[in-house]
Structures are given as C-alpha cells and as structure tokens.
PAZAZA-335131 format. One record per atom (N, C-alpha, C, O, CB): residue in three letters; z, y, x. Coordinates in steps of 0.1 Angstrom, whole numbers, plus 5000, padded with zeros to 4 digits. Atoms other than C-alpha are relative to their C-alpha. Glycine has a CB too. Layout:
// residues N
AlaZYX
...
//
This chain:
// residues 149
Met500749985012
Met506749085095
Met498550005004
Met498150035015
Met500350144994
Glu501449994998
Glu503049055091
Glu499350024986
Glu499950004976
Glu499549865006
Leu500849985012
Leu500249145066
Leu499249884998
Leu498749815007
Leu499250135001
Arg500950125004
Arg498348875047
Arg499250064989
Arg499750114979
Arg500849874996
Val500849955011
Val495348965026
Val500449924987
Val500549804987
Val498549975003
Leu499850065013
Leu496048904989
Leu498749984994
Leu498050074990
Leu500950104991
Gln501350045005
Gln493048714978
Gln499850024985
Gln500850044978
Gln499749865004
Gln500249995014
Gln491448744944
Gln500649894992
Gln501149914981
Gln498550014997
Asn499650125007
Asn492248394933
Asn501149925007
Asn500849815011
Asn498849914996
Glu498950074993
Glu495548304949
Glu500549884992
Glu500449884980
Glu501250095004
Asn499450125007
Asn497147964941
Asn501450034997
Asn502350045006
Asn499949875010
Ala498749965004
Ala500148054921
Ala501149905003
Ala502349935003
Ala500050034985
Ser499050114997
Ser501847724930
Ser500350005015
Ser501149925020
Ser499549874995
Asp499849994985
Asp501647814968
Asp501550035001
Asp502050124995
Asp499150105007
Pro498649974997
Pro505247814981
Pro500350155003
Pro501450205000
Pro500649925011
Leu499849864997
Leu504748174992
Leu500350084987
Leu500950184988
Leu498750055007
Phe499949935013
Phe504648274955
Phe501149944991
Phe501049964979
Phe498750004993
Gln499050075008
Gln507748084944
Gln501050104993
Gln501550074982
Gln500849915008
Ser499149905006
Ser509848404937
Ser499450064987
Ser498250074986
Ser500450105010
Glu500449935012
Glu509648584904
Glu499250135004
Glu498250174998
Glu501250044991
Tyr500649884994
Tyr508748904924
Tyr498649965004
Tyr497650045000
Tyr500850055012
Ala501450044995
Ala505748724940
Ala499149964989
Ala497950004989
Ala500149895010
Gln500850045012
Gln504548584907
Gln499650134992
Gln498550144987
Gln500849914990
Gln500349885007
Gln504748934892
Gln498850075008
Gln497950135002
Gln501250105000
Leu501149944992
Leu502549064921
Leu498749934998
Leu497750004997
Leu500449995015
Leu501350075003
Leu499948794914
Leu499450054987
Leu498250084987
Leu500349854999
Ser500449945012
Ser499748924879
Ser499450145001
Ser498350174996
Ser501149994989
Ile500449864999
Ile499549284888
Ile498650015008
Ile497750085004
Ile501150085008
Tyr501249994992
Tyr496849234915
Tyr498849924994
Tyr497749954998
Tyr500349955014
Ala501250065007
Ala494749004894
Ala499350114991
Ala498150114991
Ala500549884991
Glu500649895008
Glu494249304871
Glu499450105009
Glu498350165006
Glu501150064991
Tyr500549904990
Tyr493849534901
Tyr498649965005
Tyr497750055005
Tyr501050015012
Tyr501350044994
Tyr490949334915
Tyr498950004989
Tyr497750024992
Tyr500149865005
Val501049995011
Val489249324880
Val499550155000
Val498350174998
Val500649954987
Glu500349865001
Glu489349704880
Glu499350055013
Glu498350135012
Glu501350084998
Thr500549944988
Thr488649774917
Thr498949925007
Thr498249975015
Thr501150035009
Gly500950094992
Gly486649474929
Gly500849965013
Gly501850025016
Gly498750065003
Phe499450044988
Phe487449294961
Phe499050035011
Phe498049965014
Phe500249845000
Gln500949954990
Gln485849494989
Gln500850015013
Gln501350115017
Gln499450144996
Phe499250014987
Phe487449385022
Phe499450105010
Phe498250125011
Phe499949865006
Pro498650014999
Pro489149545040
Pro500850094990
Pro502050114992
Pro500550045014
Trp499449905010
Trp489849795011
Trp500749934989
Trp500349954977
Trp499050104995
Val499350095010
Val492149544993
Val501550015001
Val502050105008
Val499549855002
Ala498650015000
Ala495749454988
Ala500549905011
Ala499849805014
Ala500649974987
Tyr499450084990
Tyr497949305015
Tyr501549974997
Tyr502250054992
Tyr499950065014
Leu498650045001
Leu501149105012
Leu500850035013
Leu500250015024
Leu500249854996
Ile499249984988
Ile503949205036
Ile500949875000
Ile501849864991
Ile500950135000
Val499450135000
Val505348865046
Val500949985012
Val500550035023
Val499049884999
Asp499150044989
Asp508248745067
Asp500749874997
Asp501349854987
Asp501050125003
Asp499450135002
Asp509448395072
Asp499749934987
Asp500649884981
Asp501650025002
Gly500450065012
Gly507448265043
Gly500450064987
Gly500350004977
Gly500549865000
Glu499549935012
Glu508748525019
Glu499250134998
Glu499050205008
Glu501550035000
Val500749885003
Val506848805002
Val501050114999
Val501950114990
Val499149994987
Leu499149895000
Leu508749125009
Leu499550124993
Leu500350214988
Leu500450045014
Gly500649885007
Gly506349374994
Gly498549995002
Gly497949895006
Gly500550135006
Thr501449994999
Thr502749484993
Thr499650145005
Thr500450245004
Thr499349984987
Val500649874997
Val500549765007
Val498649984997
Val498049874999
Val500250045016
Ser501450025004
Ser497149834994
Ser499250135000
Ser499850245001
Ser499949944986
Phe500949895003
Phe494150064991
Phe499950004985
Phe499749894979
Phe498749995008
Thr500150005015
Thr493950184955
Thr498649964996
Thr498449924984
Thr500350144995
Lys501450055001
Lys490150114958
Lys499350035013
Lys499850105022
Lys499350074987
Ala500849974988
Ala487450134984
Ala499850155001
Ala499950224991
Ala498649924999
Pro500249864999
Pro486750474998
Pro498950064991
Pro497850004989
Pro499650045014
Val501049925008
Val484950734976
Val499950135007
Val500950205009
Val500550014984
Asp500249874993
Asp483451034993
Asp500850015013
Asp501350115016
Asp500350124991
His499250024987
His485050915026
His501550034998
His502150075008
His499450105010
Thr498649995002
Thr488450925011
Thr500649884993
Thr500049824984
Thr500450134991
Val499350125005
Val490850635004
Val501550034998
Val502150105006
Val499749885010
Glu498549985003
Glu494350624989
Glu500749875003
Glu500249765000
Glu500250054985
Ile499250114998
Ile497050394999
Ile501250004991
Ile501650104986
Ile500549995015
Ala498850015008
Ala500050264980
Ala500849885006
Ala500249795012
Ala499749984985
Tyr499150114995
Tyr503050044989
Tyr501149974991
Tyr501550064983
Tyr500550025014
Trp499050045009
Trp505749854971
Trp500949905007
Trp500449815014
Trp499549954987
Thr499150094994
Thr508849674984
Thr500949934989
Thr501350004980
Thr500950075010
Ser499150075009
Ser510849404966
Ser501350075000
Ser501850115011
Ser500149855005
Pro498749935001
Pro514149554954
Pro501049945010
Pro501950015015
Pro500549994986
Asp499150074991
Asp515949294975
Asp499850045015
Asp500750015023
Asp499849854999
His500349974986
His514349435007
His499850155002
His499350195013
His498749935004
Glu500149864998
Glu514349805002
Glu501050055011
Glu502149995012
Glu500350084987
Gly499149944989
Gly515750015031
Gly500049925012
Gly500849945021
Gly501450014995
Lys500050094989
Lys514849745056
Lys498750025009
Lys498449945018
Lys500149864996
Gly501249984992
Gly511649895070
Gly498749934996
Gly497749945003
Gly500249975014
Val501250075005
Val509249695049
Val498850094997
Val497750075002
Val500449914988
Ala501049905003
Ala507349985035
Ala499550075012
Ala498350105013
Ala500550104989
Ser500549934988
Ser507250165068
Ser499149915008
Ser498149965013
Ser501350035009
Phe500950094993
Phe505749855084
Phe498749994993
Phe497650005000
Phe500749865001
Gly501350015007
Gly503149825057
Gly499250125001
Gly498050115002
Gly500449974985
Cys500749884999
Cys502250185058
Cys499350015014
Cys498150055015
Cys500950124998
Lys500549994986
Lys501750175096
Lys498849915002
Lys497849945007
Lys501149975010
Glu501050104998
Glu499649865094
Glu498750034992
Glu497650014996
Glu500549864996
Ile501249975008
Ile497349975065
Ile499350125006
Ile498150135005
Ile500450034986
Leu500649894993
Leu496750295085
Leu499149955011
Leu498049995013
Leu501050105005
Arg500750064989
Arg495650085114
Arg498749944995
Arg497649955001
Arg500849895008
Ile501150075006
Ile493349885092
Ile498950104996
Ile497750094999
Ile500449924987
Ala500949905004
Ala491750195077
Ala499350075011
Ala498150095011
Ala500750114991
Val500649944989
Val491150365110
Val499149915008
Val498049965012
Val501150055010
Glu500950094993
Glu489650055126
Glu498849984991
Glu497749964997
Glu500849865002
Ala501150025009
Ala487450005095
Ala499050125000
Ala497850105000
Ala500449964986
Asp500849885001
Asp486250365093
Asp500850125005
Asp501550184998
Asp499550024986
Pro499249894994
Pro487650625117
Pro499850144993
Pro500650234995
Pro499750015014
Ser500349875007
Ser486050905096
Ser500650014986
Ser500650124980
Ser498550024999
Val499550005013
Val487750815064
Val501350094999
Val502150095008
Val500449864995
Thr498749925002
Thr490451055050
Thr500949914992
Thr500549854982
Thr499650134992
Ile499050095006
Ile493550865040
Ile501150094993
Ile501650184999
Ile500749915011
Thr499149925008
Thr495750995012
Thr501049904994
Thr500949784994
Thr499350084989
Ala499050075008
Ala498850884992
Ala500650104990
Ala500550224992
Ala501149945010
Lys499349915010
Lys500751014962
Lys501449954999
Lys501749835000
Lys499349994986
Thr498650045002
Thr504451024956
Thr500550094988
Thr499950184984
Thr500950035012
Ala499349925010
Ala506851154929
Ala500250145007
Ala500450145019
Ala501349944995
Pro499949874993
Pro507251534935
Pro501550035003
Pro502150124998
Pro499550104990
Glu498649984995
Glu510651504952
Glu500149935013
Glu499449835016
Glu501049944990
Ile499850064987
Ile511951414986
Ile500749864997
Ile501749864990
Ile500950095009
Asn499550145003
Asn512651034986
Asn499649915012
Asn498949965021
Asn499549954986
Pro500350094989
Pro512350735009
Pro498549995002
Pro498049985014
Pro500549864997
Ser501450014998
Ser508550715003
Ser499450125007
Ser498650115015
Ser499349994986
Thr500549884993
Thr508051075014
Thr500450005015
Thr499650055023
Thr500650134993
His499550014986
His510051005046
His499149905007
His498749935019
His501449955000
Ile500950104994
Ile507850705053
Ile498650075003
Ile498150055014
Ile499749884990
Leu501349934998
Leu504650915049
Leu500150105011
Leu499350105020
Leu499550074987
Glu499949904989
Glu505951195071
Glu500249935013
Glu499649985023
Glu501350094997
Lys499850074988
Lys507050945097
Lys498749945006
Lys498649925018
Lys501149894998
Asn501350074996
Asn503550795098
Asn498950105001
Asn497750065001
Asn499749904990
Gly501149904997
Gly501651125102
Gly499450064988
Gly498350134989
Gly499049945008
Phe500549945012
Phe501051235066
Phe500750144998
Phe501850165002
Phe500349914988
Arg499549875004
Arg501551595054
Arg499750024985
Arg498649994980
Arg499450115009
Lys500249975014
Lys502051705018
Lys499050124999
Lys499150225006
Lys501350044993
Val501049905000
Val498951905008
Val499950074986
Val499450194986
Val498749945003
Glu500149945013
Glu499151974970
Glu500749924990
Glu501149814992
Glu498550034997
Val499550075012
Val500451884936
Val498849964992
Val497950054989
Val501050094992
Val501150055008
Val498051674915
Val500549924988
Val501749904988
Val499049905009
Gln499650085011
Gln498151484883
Gln499749855003
Gln498649825008
Gln499250044987
Asp500150154998
Asp498651104884
Asp500249944987
Asp501149974979
Asp501049955011
Asp499950075012
Asp498050874855
Asp501449934997
Asp501849924986
Asp499049894999
Glu498750085002
Glu501350684861
Glu501250095001
Glu502250074994
Glu500149905011
Ile498849924998
Ile503750964873
Ile499950144996
Ile500950224997
Ile500449995014
Gly500249865004
Gly502351284860
Gly499850095012
Gly499050065021
Gly501250054992
Asp500149924988
Asp502851564885
Asp500349925012
Asp501349845012
Asp501050124999
Ala499850084988
Ala502551404920
Ala499750095012
Ala498950185012
Ala499249875000
Trp500349944987
Trp502651524956
Trp498849925006
Trp498949805007
Trp501250015009
Met501150074993
Met499351444973
Met500250025015
Met500550135020
Met498650064996
Trp499850004985
Trp499651355010
Trp498749965007
Trp498049895002
Trp501249905004
Lys501250034992
Lys496951345037
Lys500549965014
Lys501350025020
Lys499150135000
Tyr499750054987
Tyr497051155069
Tyr499450095010
Tyr498250125009
Tyr499549855002
His500449914990
His496851375099
His500149945014
His500250025024
His500850135000
Gly499950064986
Gly496951125128
Gly501349935002
Gly502349944994
Gly499850105010
Ser498850084997
Ser499650915144
Ser501250084998
Ser501450195002
Ser499949945014
Gly498749945002
Gly503150985134
Gly501049985011
Gly500649965023
Gly500649954987
Ala498950014989
Ala506450965153
Ala500149865005
Ala500649845016
Ala501350054994
Glu499850144996
Glu506350595154
Glu498849945008
Glu498849835012
Glu500349914988
//
C-alpha cells in the first residue's frame, strides 16, 4: 500500500478512478477542497494498492492554533484488512515531519469500534466528549506519540 496525494483537479477518467467508490471520493473531495483549500501537506491522500483505491486519509484542514485533525475512510470491500491502520500511521508521519510541534487529533463515534482501536494502536488517547456536526456526541482523541506499531 502507498499514499498518493489527492489533487484538486483529478482526471475522473484516470483508470485509478474507475470504481464507483473512487468516483464518489472525487466528488466528496472536490467539495472538501472548496471548503478547506489545498494547502499541502495538509490535504487528502488516497490509499492505493495495485492500481486500486482502497480508502482515504486526510487532514480535515490545515492546522489552526497548532492543532490538526485527521480522518480516514476505507472502502467497504477492504474493511478489516489494515487499510485504515496503514493510512493513520502514514498521515501521522506526514504531520510530524511537516511540523513536529503540531497537536494531532481525531474524532470517533462515542463507542469502542475498529476506528478507536486504530487510534489507540497508533498512540492516540481519548481526551473528552465534544460535539461534531456529522455525528453529534463524539470522542475526541489526541496523539501522544508513537503507538505499539
């Protein structure tokens, strides 16, 4: 697996985007870049393997007050195969290389689930309950350094 920057104006006819899932991502992230801007490296990344988009990992926007939030998503066909774990680990590397002083956060539904396990495995700790526009009550996680992997 590898990360590939999801550019602002990707060519939708590129073979990489042949699946319905990949086309859906293009639509979602076209709107994302309108809202957040394209401020490399604080952008979205495709998780790709063997010419197929398996998922995405992204910064929700560039850091504000030295804090940045990450998010990840795996194609339903590839859940449970380590895709999100790989993406999480790689985006942490990108953030730390870009700005070692940045605080890295993530939000999850307020329940133990695969995403919470991924965050714990990668050095995050749950710090509080916050409100999220998409999920309502959410657990806020903060990165505390390298995890078990």
